[in-house]
C-alpha positions, 0 to 999 in steps of 0.5 A: 296951433299945435307946438312942434316940440320946442318952437312955435312954427308954421310947418307945412311940409307934412308930405316930407315927414310928420311930427311923431304923435305922443302915443307913438313916441311913448310906445317907442320909449317904452319898447326901448327902455322896458319891453326891449327884448329881441323879438326872435328870442324865446324867453319872455322878453323876446315873447313880449316884444314879439307880441307888440310887433304882432299887435302893430301888424294887426293894426296895419293889416286892419287899415288895409282890410287884409290879413296880418300874415300878409304884412312884412315890415321894412325900414321904410317905403324906399326899401319896400319899393325896392323889394318889390321892383327887384324881387318881382322882376327877378322872380318873374323874368322867365315870363317876360321883361317888360316893366311899366311904371307911371311917369310920375313915380316917386324916385325910389320906383323911378330910379329902380326902374332906371336900374332895371332897364340897365340890367336889361329889362324892357322899361316903359313909362305910362304917360299922365295927363295935365292933372297927373293922372295916368292915361289908361288908354296909353297904358293899354297900349303898353300892356302885352303878354310879356309884361311882368310888373306894373308899379303905380302910386296911389297918390302923388307925393308932389301934387296930390293927384290920385290915381285910379288904382282899382281901374288900373288893376282891372286893365292889367288883369285883363290885358296882362293877366300873368303880370303883378301890380304894385302900388306905392301908397306912402302918401295915401295910407291912413289918408284915404281908404285902401283895399289892395286885396279887394281891388286886385293889388299884388303888392302895396307899400306904406310908411310910418313917418308920413302918419305921425310915427318915427322914421326908419320903418315901413310895411309891405303888403304881399298878396298871398301866393305873389312871388318875391326874390328877397333883397337880403339874406341871413335870418328866418325872420318875416318869412325870410322875405325880409330877414334880420332883427325887427326894430321892435320900437319903431314898428310898435310905435307905427302901430300906435299911430295907425290906431290913432288915425281917423281917416273920415275925421281927419279928412273932414278937417284937412278938406276944411284947411284946403278950402281955406287955403285955396281961397286965399292962394287964388286971390294972390296975383301971380300964384298958379295952382298945379294940383288938380281939383281932384287931388287929395286935400293934403297936398297943394302944389303952386307956382309963384310967377317970376320967383325961383322955388329955393328963393321963395322957400328961404324967404318963407322960412325967415317967417317961420313957414316951412314948405318944400320945393318938391319931394324931399327925396329929390333934394332940390332937383327939377321936378320930372313930375311936373314936367310929365304933367306938361308944365312950362319950365317957369312954372316948374322952376317956381313951384312949391309944395304945401302939405298938411296934417291934423296938427295944422290950423288956419293960422298956419295958412295965414302965415303962409299967405302973409309970407307969399305976399311979402315975398312976391313984393320984395323978391320980385323987386330984387329981380327987376 
């Protein structure tokens, strides 16, 4: 098992955040201590910093099969998602007011949509099936000539459900040709192939700290010609869409993590871990699997009968096993994602998310299984 810095632990909460890989950490340190110039400065220190930013931009663009000029850096996925929802809504409001998001979006999209509704926009939530996958027929019914924006995540952060992004894009262009399509790909980036330009996606959000780069930086793909009203003002950086001095250390580190990512190799390894975990989990009485069979293998959502999520989570932590009860951004609130999938209150209240990275090993899963078994044996006795 890989050692997470200072202690021996079984970290299975990688959808919340990941350990920074050594190459990214070293790059950030180099940028902070040696190549520390302001990338907008015209002297050599500024130019050298800007070159590192452009190198990272190229790496991210290459990972998305797009041109570097289409990539804008942000402070993370939340800012990128807010930029699209508020910026596109403002830019396109003369065409109509309907905005469609799926019922299982990350809170940074879900709450933004809620706020836009309070501002007078017509917000519609596209339902999902029991696998957490958007119902395409019902999406069709929501698409009209007044639709200006559709936002659907590529991979759900709680269950790993994969949305049919390319098929959704085609339906939007056929039924609402003036609408723009945004994809939150934070949980999908560097874990599955993404081709926004080829698929007909107008905006795509990615984040650094889910792929072994530091927190505090993300990126937004913007299709050439797609309109946005910026959220921030005050500088000429990044085409004035996201002004302000770029965080060169974080951006450069992001680029290093992207370069190190090997989708095919990592997916094969994660699939092996997922299969191993599923075999062990399904053998435990009282454990139900909430993630669909088609989910991205990096995430498994389970429920433990009769034991609340927070109670089991803290029991596992005592054994050095770290998981989460839902999205980290929800801070323990009840999962509306699982509710949208039609799960019972008991299943929702006892749900746990297990999420892997390339640094995990089978012994992490063994520790998880041992912790679950002991938790079921002791915590259910306490309840009875």
